[in-house]
C-alpha positions in Angstrom: -63.3 28.4 151.1 -63.9 28.8 154.8 -64.7 32.5 154.1 -67.2 31.4 151.4 -69.0 29.0 153.7 -69.0 31.6 156.5 -70.7 34.1 154.1 -73.3 31.5 153.2 -74.0 30.8 156.9 -74.4 34.5 157.4 -76.8 34.8 154.6 -78.8 31.8 155.9 -79.0 33.5 159.3 -80.2 36.8 157.7 -82.8 34.9 155.6 -84.1 33.2 158.8 -84.4 36.6 160.5 -86.2 38.0 157.5 -88.7 35.1 157.4 -89.4 35.6 161.1 -89.9 39.3 160.5 -92.3 38.7 157.6 -94.3 36.2 159.7 -94.5 38.6 162.6 -95.7 41.4 160.3 -98.3 39.2 158.8 -99.5 38.1 162.2 -99.7 41.7 163.4 -101.7 42.6 160.3 -104.1 39.8 160.9 -104.4 40.7 164.6 -105.3 44.3 163.7 -107.9 43.2 161.2 -109.4 41.0 163.9 -109.4 43.9 166.4 -111.1 46.1 163.8 -113.7 43.4 163.1 -114.5 43.0 166.8 -114.8 46.8 167.3 -117.1 47.0 164.3 -119.3 44.2 165.7 -119.4 45.9 169.1 -120.4 49.3 167.5 -123.2 47.5 165.6 -124.4 45.8 168.7 -124.5 49.1 170.6 -126.4 50.8 167.7 -128.9 48.0 167.8 -129.3 48.6 171.6 -129.7 52.3 171.1 -126.3 53.1 172.6 -124.3 53.9 169.5 -123.3 57.4 170.6 -121.3 56.1 173.5 -118.4 55.3 171.3 -118.5 58.5 169.3 -115.8 61.1 169.9 -117.3 64.2 171.4 -117.6 67.1 169.0 -119.0 70.1 170.7 -120.0 73.5 169.3 -117.5 76.2 168.8 -118.0 79.6 170.4 -119.0 81.0 167.1 -121.7 78.3 166.6 -123.0 78.7 170.2 -126.3 80.4 170.8 -125.0 81.5 174.2 -123.6 85.0 174.1 -122.8 85.3 177.8 -119.2 86.4 178.2 -117.0 84.8 180.9 -113.5 86.1 181.4 -110.5 84.9 183.3 -108.6 88.0 184.3 -104.8 87.2 184.3 -103.7 90.6 185.6 -102.4 89.0 188.9 -99.3 87.5 187.4 -96.9 89.5 189.6 -98.5 88.2 192.7 -97.7 84.6 192.0 -94.6 82.4 192.0 -93.8 80.2 188.9 -95.4 77.1 190.5 -98.6 79.1 191.1 -98.5 80.5 187.6 -98.4 76.9 186.3 -101.4 75.9 188.4 -103.3 78.9 187.2 -102.6 78.0 183.6 -103.6 74.4 184.3 -106.9 75.6 185.8 -107.4 77.9 182.7 -107.0 74.8 180.5 -109.6 72.8 182.6 -112.0 75.8 182.2 -111.5 75.5 178.5 -112.4 71.8 178.7 -115.5 72.6 180.6 -116.6 75.2 178.0 -116.1 73.0 175.0 -118.3 70.4 176.5 -121.2 72.7 177.2 -124.1 72.3 174.8 -124.0 76.0 174.2 -120.5 77.3 175.2 -119.8 80.6 176.8 -117.9 83.3 174.9 -114.7 82.6 176.8 -112.0 85.3 177.1 -108.7 85.5 178.9 -107.5 89.0 179.4 -104.2 90.7 180.5 -102.6 87.5 179.3 -98.9 88.1 179.2 -95.8 87.6 181.4 -95.0 84.3 183.1 -98.5 82.8 182.7 -98.5 83.5 178.9 -95.0 82.0 178.5 -96.1 78.8 180.3 -99.3 78.6 178.3 -97.4 79.1 174.9 -94.9 76.4 175.9 -97.5 73.7 176.1 -98.2 72.3 172.6 -101.5 70.7 173.4 -102.9 74.1 174.5 -102.4 75.7 171.1 -105.3 76.4 168.8 -107.8 76.3 171.7 -111.1 78.0 171.0 -110.5 80.9 173.5 -110.2 84.7 172.9 -106.7 85.2 174.3 -106.1 88.9 174.8 -103.1 90.8 176.2 -105.2 93.9 176.8 -106.8 94.5 180.2 -110.5 94.3 181.0 -111.3 98.0 180.8 -109.8 98.2 177.2 -111.9 95.3 175.9 -115.2 95.9 177.7 -117.3 98.7 179.1 -117.1 99.2 182.8 -120.9 99.1 183.1 -120.9 95.5 181.5 -118.4 94.0 184.0 -119.5 91.9 187.0 -116.4 90.8 189.0 -116.9 87.5 190.9 -115.3 87.8 194.3 -116.2 86.1 197.6 -115.6 89.4 199.4 -118.6 91.0 197.8 -121.7 91.8 199.8 -123.7 91.3 196.6 -125.1 87.9 195.5 -125.1 86.6 191.9 -128.7 85.4 191.2 -128.6 84.9 187.5 -126.6 85.4 184.2 -127.3 88.0 181.5 -126.1 88.2 177.9 -125.4 91.9 178.3 -122.9 91.3 181.2 -119.3 90.2 181.3 -118.6 87.8 184.2 -115.0 87.9 185.4 -113.1 85.3 187.4 -109.8 86.4 188.9 -106.9 84.3 187.5 -105.2 83.9 190.8 -104.0 80.9 192.8 -104.3 82.4 196.3 -103.1 80.8 199.5 -104.4 83.7 201.7 -101.2 85.6 200.9 -103.0 88.2 198.8 -106.5 88.7 200.2 -109.1 91.0 198.6 -107.3 91.6 195.3 -110.3 91.0 193.1 -112.7 92.9 195.3 -110.3 95.9 195.6 -109.7 95.9 191.9 -113.5 96.0 191.2 -114.0 98.9 193.7 -111.1 100.8 192.3 -112.2 100.4 188.7 -115.9 101.0 189.4 -117.0 97.5 188.3 -120.1 95.7 189.6 -119.1 92.8 191.8 -120.9 89.7 193.3 -120.3 86.4 195.0 -121.8 83.0 194.1 -124.9 82.2 196.2 -123.2 79.2 197.9 -124.4 80.2 201.4 -127.9 80.7 200.2 -128.2 77.0 199.2 -125.6 74.8 201.0 -123.9 74.3 204.3 -120.2 73.4 204.2 -118.0 71.9 206.9 -114.7 73.2 205.3 -113.7 76.6 204.0 -115.6 77.6 200.9 -112.5 77.9 198.6 -113.0 77.2 194.9 -110.6 76.8 192.1 -110.9 78.9 188.9 -112.2 76.0 187.0 -114.8 75.1 189.7 -116.2 78.7 189.5 -116.3 78.4 185.7 -118.0 75.0 185.8 -120.6 76.2 188.3 -121.5 79.1 185.9 -121.6 76.6 183.0 -123.9 74.2 184.9 -126.2 77.0 185.9 -126.3 78.3 182.4 -127.5 74.9 181.1 -129.8 73.9 183.9 -130.8 77.1 185.7 -130.4 75.7 189.2 -127.8 76.9 191.6 -128.2 74.2 194.1 -127.7 71.4 191.5 -124.7 73.3 190.1 -123.0 73.4 193.5 -123.6 69.7 194.3 -122.5 68.7 190.7 -119.3 70.6 190.8 -118.0 71.2 194.4 -115.9 68.2 195.6 -117.6 65.9 198.2 -114.6 66.4 200.5 -115.9 69.9 201.2 -118.6 68.2 203.3 -121.6 69.9 201.7 -125.2 69.5 202.8 -128.4 71.1 201.7 -129.4 74.1 203.6 -132.4 73.5 205.8 -135.6 75.2 204.7 -134.4 75.9 201.2 -136.5 74.6 198.3 -134.7 73.2 195.3 -134.7 75.6 192.4 -132.8 78.4 190.7 -134.0 81.3 192.8 -131.8 82.7 195.4 -133.8 83.2 198.7 -134.9 86.8 199.0 -133.7 87.8 195.5 -135.5 90.0 193.1 -135.7 89.7 189.3 -132.3 91.4 189.0 -129.3 89.2 188.5 -127.4 90.7 191.4 -129.0 91.1 194.9 -127.5 93.0 197.8 -126.9 91.3 201.2 -124.3 91.6 203.9 -124.9 88.2 205.4 -123.1 84.9 204.8 -120.1 85.8 202.7 -117.9 82.8 202.1 -114.1 82.7 202.4 -112.5 85.4 200.4 -110.0 83.2 198.6 -110.0 81.4 195.3 -107.4 78.7 195.0 
């Protein structure tokens, strides 16, 4: 008999727990419905105020849909010069460059070349990076593109990049460099016979610190210039304030590099910025 009463008490306890669970689920359901109602009202209010797009998820164009045919490449042939931690940073900057590209109104045709070894293994191990809209290639630059199309961006160059052309391939060295490997991109361009150029930073801004840019900063500057056609605005929009930038005295705002011609690369041996990209 005691066992029977014990079972009944146990069932009563289970029944009580189930009742609490049912009430909690009903309360959660009502709470979610209330949250949905509030969000719906908020969206309606924003639409009435002309701000409806602020809550919409961004859906940019794919490279295939883009009217921009400018090719921008991150050259990953420097894998052997980096330790694993630097490979990870390089892959992270590659991902940030992808994020920049997908938010451009007209995305670049974005390539990653010589993509194998440690950097590729790290990239492939990150699930969120898969299915990105990038042309990932294990082949090197000179297999994928004609040498006459390539413009290698390197701070060591005496040439200044003044514009972007659809017929060219603009290459950023995929290297996190702490001054341990200087001149790699420049020497590669010379050895392969590629055109080379530096960004026109010195032509537009003064900087209190070393003019060292990350891979994604270079990519974003190119993207900003592609959309707005103004180098000065691109530099101030992208380069971090901690660099201590100020506008160069005597330079008028606009896209033209001082002393440049109609060509997209001009030649000068003055004012090259620090030869490292980090």
